[in-house]
Every structure is written in structure tokens, then in C-alpha cells.
C-alpha positions in Angstrom: -4.4 -54.5 -15.6 -7.6 -53.6 -17.4 -8.2 -50.6 -15.0 -4.7 -49.4 -15.7 -5.4 -49.5 -19.4 -8.5 -47.4 -18.9 -6.6 -44.9 -16.8 -3.9 -44.4 -19.5 -6.5 -44.0 -22.3 -7.8 -40.5 -21.6 -10.3 -38.9 -23.8 -9.6 -35.6 -25.5 -12.4 -34.0 -23.3 -10.7 -35.1 -20.1 -7.3 -33.8 -21.3 -8.9 -30.4 -22.1 -10.5 -30.3 -18.7 -7.2 -31.0 -17.0 -5.5 -28.3 -19.1 -8.3 -25.7 -18.2 -8.0 -26.6 -14.5 -4.2 -26.2 -14.6 -4.5 -22.8 -16.3 -7.2 -21.6 -13.9 -5.1 -22.6 -10.9 -2.1 -20.7 -12.3 -4.2 -17.6 -12.9 -5.6 -17.7 -9.4 -2.1 -17.8 -7.9 -1.0 -14.8 -10.0 -3.9 -12.7 -8.8 -3.0 -13.1 -5.2 0.5 -11.8 -5.8 -0.7 -8.6 -7.4 -2.1 -7.3 -4.2 -0.7 -3.9 -3.3 0.6 -3.9 0.3 0.6 0.0 0.4 -0.7 2.4 -2.2 0.2 6.0 -1.8 -1.0 9.2 -3.5 0.7 12.5 -2.6 -0.9 15.8 -3.5 0.8 19.1 -2.9 -1.3 22.2 -3.5 0.4 25.6 -3.5 -2.0 28.4 -2.3 -2.0 31.2 -4.8 -0.1 34.4 -3.9 1.4 33.1 -0.7 4.2 30.9 0.6 1.7 28.3 2.1 1.0 24.9 0.7 -1.2 22.0 1.7 0.2 18.4 1.5 -2.3 15.6 1.4 -1.3 11.9 1.6 -3.8 9.2 0.8 -2.8 5.7 1.9 -4.6 2.4 1.1 -4.0 -1.3 1.0 -5.4 -4.3 -0.8 -4.7 -6.7 2.0 -7.6 -8.2 4.0 -5.7 -7.8 7.2 -5.2 -4.5 9.0 -1.9 -2.9 9.8 -0.6 -0.1 12.0 1.1 2.6 10.0 3.1 5.8 10.9 3.1 8.6 8.4 5.4 11.5 8.3 7.1 13.9 5.9 10.8 14.6 5.2 12.2 17.5 3.1 15.5 18.6 1.7 15.4 21.9 3.6 14.2 22.4 7.2 10.5 23.3 7.6 8.9 24.2 10.9 5.4 23.9 12.1 2.9 21.0 11.7 5.1 19.7 8.8 6.9 17.7 11.6 3.7 15.9 12.8 3.7 12.1 12.8 0.4 10.3 12.4 -0.2 6.8 13.7 -3.3 5.0 12.4 -4.9 1.6 11.6 -5.0 0.9 7.9 -7.5 -1.6 6.6 -8.6 -2.4 3.0 -12.1 -1.0 3.5 -11.0 2.3 5.0 -8.2 4.3 3.2 -6.6 7.0 5.3 -5.9 10.7 4.4 -3.3 12.8 6.2 -2.9 16.5 6.0 0.0 18.9 6.6 0.4 22.6 6.0 3.8 24.1 5.3 5.3 27.5 4.6 8.3 27.8 2.3 9.7 30.5 0.0 11.8 28.2 -2.1 11.5 25.0 -4.1 11.3 22.1 -1.7 11.3 18.3 -2.3 8.9 16.5 0.1 9.1 12.8 0.8 6.0 11.2 2.3 7.1 8.1 4.4 4.8 5.3 5.6 6.2 2.8 8.1 4.3 -0.3 9.0 5.0 -0.8 12.7 4.2 -3.0 15.6 2.2 -1.1 18.1 -0.6 -2.1 20.4 -4.1 -0.5 20.9 -4.2 1.1 17.5 -6.1 -1.6 15.5 -9.2 -3.2 16.9 -8.5 -6.4 18.9 -4.8 -6.0 18.1 -5.1 -8.0 14.9 -2.6 -6.2 12.8 0.0 -7.7 10.4 3.5 -6.7 9.7 4.9 -7.4 6.2 7.9 -9.7 6.0 9.7 -8.2 3.0 9.2 -4.4 3.4 7.9 -2.1 6.1 8.8 1.3 4.8 7.3 3.0 1.8 7.9 6.4 0.4 7.0 8.8 -2.4 8.8 12.1 -3.3 7.5 15.2 -5.1 8.7 18.8 -5.6 6.8 21.9 -4.6 7.8 24.9 -6.7 
């Protein structure tokens, strides 16, 4: 009974320590959920005095695991040439990827860069690649005047 009495009689320092530990645990759990699965940056550069444009897509991830991605472009009007190329690559957090396309257009075009996380062998080293449970398609749209 005496040991139970000591257990129930906590000092203010012990209560403060427990509170700090609880807050620290909660903060650590929040930080892991803020990781970005896919981060995309789409740059479209019009070449002066011509109908040519360069499209650059940079893709990165905060995950420690690698993943196989396929990147491609879509537009609201048909565009020929290397605009239709699809790239497949292994994306890891220590090596962001950049993809390049050249296009020719004489009108305003809306370009959507699409990144699909796929299941494909022999792309990532040792075939250690993850596939997200909640989403596997990411996209970003911009207009080119």
C-alpha cells in the first residue's frame, strides 16, 4: 500500500517531464506526416521570336525509399514531336530528376505534366521500390502564351 501511495504522489518535476515527453512524441509524429511524396516544378520557357518552347519538369521526393516514376505531358491541343515522349526513371530522395521536352506551337497551349508512380522491374537498383497506397498520379498544369 505504501508503494502505491508513492506512485500516486508525483512531484511537479515528474509531471512536467511527462508533459514534455508527450508533447515531443506528438511533434515527432506530425513531422513524419509532412513528408512530400512527390514535389513537382514545371518551367515553360518560350524562345524569343519563334514558335518553339522548352518544357522542364523537376521531380523530387522526401521519402527514404525509391520509387519508379513515368513522366509525360498532356495538352489541350495536339502537339507533335518529342512532346509525346514518356520517361521512366527511378526517383530517390537524394537524386531529384529533371525531364526536358521541346515543343512548337503558334497558339496558347495548356500543358499538364503528369507523374505516375508505377510498378516496374529493373528500373530501381535491387528492385527496392515503393508504391504509395493513397495516390499514384500527380499532375501540374501551366499555360504557355
